[in-house]
C-alpha positions as CSV (number, residue, x, y, z in Angstrom):
1,M,-25.4,-58.2,12.0
2,N,-23.6,-54.9,12.2
3,P,-21.8,-55.3,15.7
4,G,-22.0,-51.3,15.7
5,N,-18.1,-50.8,16.8
6,L,-18.9,-47.1,17.7
7,L,-16.4,-45.2,20.2
8,G,-17.5,-43.6,23.0
9,R,-16.5,-40.5,24.8
10,I,-17.5,-38.7,28.3
11,Y,-17.8,-35.7,29.5
12,V,-18.2,-34.9,33.5
13,P,-17.5,-31.1,34.8
14,E,-15.0,-31.2,37.9
15,G,-16.6,-31.7,41.2
16,L,-20.3,-32.8,39.6
17,K,-22.3,-34.2,41.9
18,G,-24.8,-37.0,41.2
19,P,-27.5,-38.2,40.5
20,A,-26.8,-36.0,37.3
21,P,-28.8,-35.7,34.3
22,L,-26.9,-37.6,31.5
23,V,-27.2,-35.7,27.6
24,V,-26.2,-37.9,24.6
25,V,-24.9,-36.2,21.8
26,L,-24.8,-37.6,18.7
27,H,-22.6,-35.5,15.6
28,G,-23.2,-35.3,11.9
29,C,-21.8,-36.8,8.9
30,T,-18.0,-35.5,8.8
31,Q,-17.6,-34.6,12.0
32,D,-16.4,-36.2,15.4
33,A,-17.7,-35.9,18.8
34,A,-14.5,-33.4,19.4
35,V,-15.7,-31.0,16.5
36,Y,-19.3,-31.1,17.4
37,D,-18.7,-30.3,21.0
38,H,-16.5,-27.4,20.0
39,G,-19.0,-26.2,17.8
40,S,-22.1,-26.9,19.6
41,G,-20.9,-25.8,23.0
42,W,-22.6,-29.0,25.1
43,S,-19.3,-29.1,27.2
44,E,-19.7,-25.4,28.1
45,M,-23.4,-25.9,28.7
46,A,-22.5,-29.2,31.2
47,D,-20.3,-27.0,33.3
48,R,-22.5,-24.1,33.6
49,H,-25.1,-26.2,34.3
50,G,-23.7,-29.7,35.9
51,F,-24.9,-32.8,33.9
52,I,-22.5,-35.7,32.2
53,L,-22.5,-35.7,28.2
54,L,-22.0,-39.1,26.5
55,F,-20.2,-38.7,22.9
56,P,-21.2,-41.6,20.8
57,E,-18.3,-41.7,17.9
58,Q,-18.6,-43.2,14.4
59,Q,-15.7,-44.8,12.5
60,R,-14.7,-45.0,8.9
61,A,-14.8,-48.6,8.9
62,N,-18.6,-48.4,9.9
63,N,-18.9,-45.4,7.5
64,P,-16.5,-43.7,5.1
65,L,-18.5,-40.5,5.9
66,L,-18.7,-41.0,9.7
67,C,-22.7,-40.8,9.4
68,F,-24.5,-42.9,12.0
69,N,-26.0,-45.5,9.9
70,W,-29.8,-44.3,10.2
71,F,-31.3,-45.9,7.5
72,S,-30.1,-49.5,8.3
73,P,-32.1,-52.1,9.5
74,G,-29.4,-53.7,11.2
75,D,-28.5,-50.5,13.1
76,T,-31.5,-48.8,13.7
77,T,-33.8,-52.2,15.3
78,R,-33.5,-52.5,19.2
79,G,-30.9,-54.8,20.5
80,M,-29.0,-54.2,16.8
81,G,-26.0,-52.8,15.9
82,E,-25.3,-48.9,16.1
83,A,-28.5,-48.4,18.0
84,A,-27.9,-51.4,20.9
85,S,-24.2,-50.0,20.8
86,I,-25.6,-46.2,22.2
87,R,-28.0,-48.2,24.6
88,A,-24.9,-50.3,26.0
89,M,-22.6,-46.9,26.2
90,I,-25.6,-45.5,28.4
91,D,-25.5,-48.3,30.7
92,A,-21.5,-48.0,31.2
93,V,-22.0,-44.4,32.0
94,G,-24.6,-45.1,34.5
95,K,-22.0,-47.8,36.0
96,A,-19.2,-45.6,36.3
97,H,-20.7,-42.6,37.4
98,E,-23.9,-41.4,39.2
99,V,-26.5,-40.6,36.9
100,D,-30.1,-39.8,37.2
101,P,-31.9,-42.7,35.3
102,A,-35.2,-40.2,35.0
103,R,-33.2,-37.5,33.3
104,V,-31.4,-39.1,30.3
105,F,-31.3,-37.3,26.8
106,V,-30.7,-37.5,23.4
107,T,-30.1,-34.6,20.8
108,G,-28.1,-34.7,17.6
109,L,-27.6,-33.0,14.0
110,S,-28.3,-34.8,10.6
111,A,-27.3,-38.1,10.8
112,G,-26.8,-37.1,14.1
113,G,-30.4,-36.3,14.5
114,A,-31.8,-38.9,12.6
115,M,-30.1,-41.3,14.9
116,A,-31.6,-39.3,17.7
117,S,-35.0,-40.6,16.3
118,V,-34.1,-43.9,16.3
119,M,-32.7,-43.8,19.7
120,L,-36.0,-42.7,21.1
121,A,-38.4,-45.0,19.1
122,T,-35.8,-48.0,19.9
123,Y,-35.5,-47.5,23.5
124,P,-38.2,-44.7,24.4
125,E,-38.2,-46.0,28.1
126,V,-34.6,-44.7,28.6
127,F,-35.3,-41.3,27.5
128,A,-37.4,-38.5,29.1
129,A,-36.9,-36.1,25.6
130,G,-34.9,-35.7,22.8
131,A,-34.4,-32.9,20.7
132,I,-33.7,-33.4,16.9
133,L,-31.7,-31.0,14.5
134,A,-32.1,-31.1,10.8
135,G,-33.0,-35.0,11.4
136,V,-35.7,-37.4,9.7
137,A,-38.7,-39.3,11.3
138,Y,-37.9,-42.9,12.5
139,G,-38.8,-45.5,9.5
140,C,-38.1,-43.0,7.2
141,A,-35.9,-45.0,5.0
142,E,-34.5,-48.8,4.9
143,G,-31.5,-48.5,2.7
144,V,-29.1,-45.8,0.7
145,G,-31.7,-44.9,-2.0
146,E,-34.2,-44.4,0.4
147,A,-32.3,-42.4,2.4
148,F,-31.8,-39.8,0.1
149,E,-35.6,-40.0,-0.9
150,C,-36.3,-39.0,2.6
151,M,-33.9,-36.5,3.0
152,S,-35.0,-35.0,-0.2
153,G,-38.6,-34.8,1.9
154,R,-40.2,-37.0,-0.4
155,A,-40.9,-40.1,1.6
156,R,-43.4,-38.1,4.0
157,G,-46.1,-40.3,5.6
158,N,-49.4,-39.8,7.5
159,A,-49.6,-39.4,11.2
160,R,-51.2,-43.1,12.0
161,A,-48.1,-44.8,9.8
162,L,-45.3,-42.8,11.0
163,A,-46.3,-43.1,14.8
164,A,-46.9,-47.1,14.4
165,S,-43.3,-47.1,13.2
166,V,-42.3,-45.8,16.8
167,R,-44.9,-48.2,18.4
168,H,-43.7,-51.3,16.3
169,A,-40.1,-50.8,17.2
170,S,-40.1,-51.7,21.0
171,P,-42.6,-53.0,23.5
172,H,-43.3,-49.8,25.2
173,K,-46.7,-48.4,25.6
174,G,-45.8,-45.0,27.0
175,P,-45.6,-42.5,28.4
176,W,-43.4,-41.2,25.0
177,P,-40.6,-39.1,25.3
178,R,-40.9,-35.3,24.6
179,V,-39.3,-34.0,21.3
180,Q,-38.0,-30.7,20.3
181,V,-37.2,-30.3,16.7
182,W,-35.0,-27.4,14.8
183,Q,-35.0,-26.9,10.8
184,G,-33.7,-24.3,8.7
185,S,-35.9,-23.3,6.3
186,A,-33.3,-23.2,3.5
187,D,-31.9,-26.6,4.3
188,R,-31.1,-28.6,0.8
189,T,-29.3,-31.3,2.5
190,V,-32.4,-32.1,4.9
191,F,-35.2,-30.6,3.5
192,P,-37.9,-28.8,6.0
193,A,-40.6,-31.3,5.2
194,N,-38.6,-34.0,7.3
195,A,-39.1,-31.7,10.4
196,D,-43.2,-31.6,9.9
197,S,-42.6,-35.5,9.4
198,I,-41.2,-35.9,12.7
199,V,-43.9,-33.5,14.3
200,L,-46.2,-35.5,13.0
201,Q,-45.2,-38.8,14.0
202,W,-44.5,-37.6,17.5
203,T,-47.9,-35.5,18.2
204,A,-49.5,-38.7,16.9
205,L,-47.6,-40.7,19.7
206,H,-48.5,-38.2,22.1
207,G,-52.2,-38.3,21.1
208,L,-52.2,-34.4,20.4
209,G,-54.1,-32.8,17.4
210,A,-52.9,-31.4,14.3
211,E,-52.5,-27.8,15.6
212,P,-50.0,-26.1,18.3
213,D,-51.3,-25.3,21.3
214,R,-49.0,-22.2,21.2
215,A,-47.7,-20.5,18.1
216,D,-45.2,-17.4,18.6
217,S,-41.6,-16.6,17.9
218,V,-38.7,-16.5,19.8
219,H,-35.8,-13.9,18.6
220,G,-37.9,-13.8,15.4
221,Y,-37.9,-17.2,14.5
222,P,-41.3,-19.2,14.4
223,R,-42.0,-21.7,17.3
224,R,-45.0,-24.3,17.5
225,A,-45.8,-26.1,20.7
226,W,-48.0,-28.7,21.8
227,L,-48.6,-28.9,25.5
228,G,-49.7,-31.5,27.8
229,A,-52.4,-31.2,30.2
230,D,-49.9,-29.4,32.8
231,G,-48.9,-26.7,30.1
232,T,-45.4,-28.8,29.1
233,P,-44.4,-28.6,25.7
234,L,-44.5,-32.6,24.9
235,V,-43.6,-31.4,20.9
236,E,-41.9,-28.2,20.1
237,H,-41.0,-27.0,16.5
238,Y,-38.3,-24.0,16.0
239,T,-38.2,-23.1,12.1
240,I,-34.8,-21.1,11.7
241,T,-36.0,-18.8,8.8
242,G,-33.2,-18.4,5.9
243,M,-30.7,-21.0,7.8
244,D,-29.0,-23.7,5.9
245,H,-27.8,-27.3,7.3
246,G,-26.7,-26.8,10.4
247,V,-26.7,-25.9,14.3
248,P,-28.1,-22.6,15.4
249,L,-26.1,-20.6,17.5
250,S,-26.1,-17.4,19.3
251,G,-22.7,-15.4,18.9
252,G,-21.8,-12.8,21.3
253,E,-20.3,-12.5,25.1
254,G,-21.0,-15.5,27.2
255,A,-22.4,-17.8,24.5
256,V,-21.5,-21.2,23.9
257,G,-20.3,-23.1,21.1
258,A,-18.5,-21.4,18.1
259,A,-19.5,-20.7,14.5
260,G,-17.8,-22.8,11.4
261,A,-19.0,-25.7,9.5
262,H,-22.8,-26.3,9.9
263,M,-22.6,-24.4,13.3
264,L,-24.5,-21.1,11.9
265,D,-24.7,-18.0,14.1
266,V,-28.0,-17.0,13.7
267,G,-28.7,-15.0,17.1
268,L,-30.7,-17.9,18.9
269,S,-28.6,-20.8,20.5
270,S,-30.5,-24.4,19.9
271,T,-28.0,-25.9,22.6
272,A,-29.2,-23.3,25.4
273,R,-32.9,-24.0,24.3
274,I,-32.7,-27.7,24.1
275,A,-31.1,-27.8,27.3
276,A,-33.7,-25.8,29.0
277,F,-36.4,-28.3,26.7
278,F,-34.6,-30.8,28.7
279,G,-35.4,-29.0,32.3
280,I,-31.3,-29.4,32.8
281,A,-30.7,-25.4,32.2
282,P,-33.1,-22.1,32.4
283,E,-34.8,-20.8,29.8
284,E,-33.0,-17.8,29.1
285,E,-29.3,-17.9,29.5
286,E,-27.6,-14.5,31.1
287,A,-25.6,-13.2,27.6
288,A,-23.2,-10.9,29.6
289,K,-22.3,-13.7,32.0
290,P,-19.1,-15.1,31.5
291,L,-18.7,-19.0,31.3
292,R,-16.7,-21.0,34.1
293,Q,-13.6,-22.3,32.2
294,A,-13.8,-26.2,32.6
295,P,-10.7,-27.5,33.7
296,A,-8.2,-28.6,31.3
297,R,-8.6,-32.4,33.2
298,A,-12.1,-32.4,32.7
299,R,-12.3,-31.0,29.3
300,A,-9.8,-33.5,27.9
301,R,-11.9,-36.8,28.8
302,A,-14.6,-35.2,25.8
303,Q,-11.5,-34.8,23.2
304,A,-9.5,-37.8,23.7
305,P,-10.4,-41.4,23.7
306,A,-9.2,-42.8,27.2
307,A,-7.3,-46.0,27.6
308,T,-8.3,-46.3,30.7
309,G,-11.3,-45.0,33.4
310,P,-14.7,-44.5,32.2
311,Q,-13.6,-45.2,28.5
312,A,-12.3,-48.6,29.5
313,V,-15.6,-49.3,31.2
314,I,-17.9,-48.4,28.1
315,E,-15.7,-50.7,25.8
316,K,-15.7,-53.8,28.4
317,A,-19.6,-53.1,28.0
318,L,-19.6,-53.1,24.6
319,R,-17.4,-56.2,24.0
320,A,-19.3,-58.0,26.6
321,A,-22.5,-57.2,24.8
322,G,-20.8,-58.4,21.2
323,L,-21.2,-54.8,20.3
324,M,-17.3,-54.1,19.6
325,R,-14.8,-55.9,18.2
């Protein structure tokens, strides 16, 4: 069994009072936690709205490109490998800080988005909701060759089979996490058909129809939503027309994140919209409102590994579970 052997970094805003939400943030290939956080702006959002962040981080010993191994059965099965490693980190954060267990969320880009799919499928009882950016449906691949087939959009299955993959991944019988999906229409790394597969997978799990209950646009980009009985979106899908592979961002004063490699300024902040979907931030950020800067002491927690404190708690829990050497 692959022992996972992931790193874990925590970000806690200064003076945060619990019980607080927890967001698990999963970086993409060639990235690390600090790079992804700087580009996406998650710690800035945590400072503004008050929640804890956990950044699982891949090591080159596991994957030379720093991708989470979302295509390896040893890492995508409940109780095994990287999936179990991330689950153990969540438990460790809960022991070190006052976390609201009803408000635990997961999000990620590309390989991190695919790993977010894994976490939602293998531990659905843990998460209230998730957001997948340029990711793939759970069960799309079992090996490197199949992974490339999946990413190219040639592995799309029907709704029943896609839902069955998730149902067989854990003993959970529902209710299922809410899911938000983000996809660039010009993405040639993870083709747009994958977003459709994720939507099929989760609408089927929620017992929703093929047609959305709401179809509109946000800042000119198409959005579809499938609603629950109380009008809450259970599945939501944003298509960023003309966008390549990356995280949609919005520039300008008061915006979170920073444009760069796979961090794309398209005039719409996925980070803010995801936080709103999770219910831990308002629907619309005040564009002109300056951010309260995080104290250097708090910001350092997300950007550098610690030998003591919360990081030591995570490492102790992983070793005890046999998930870290």
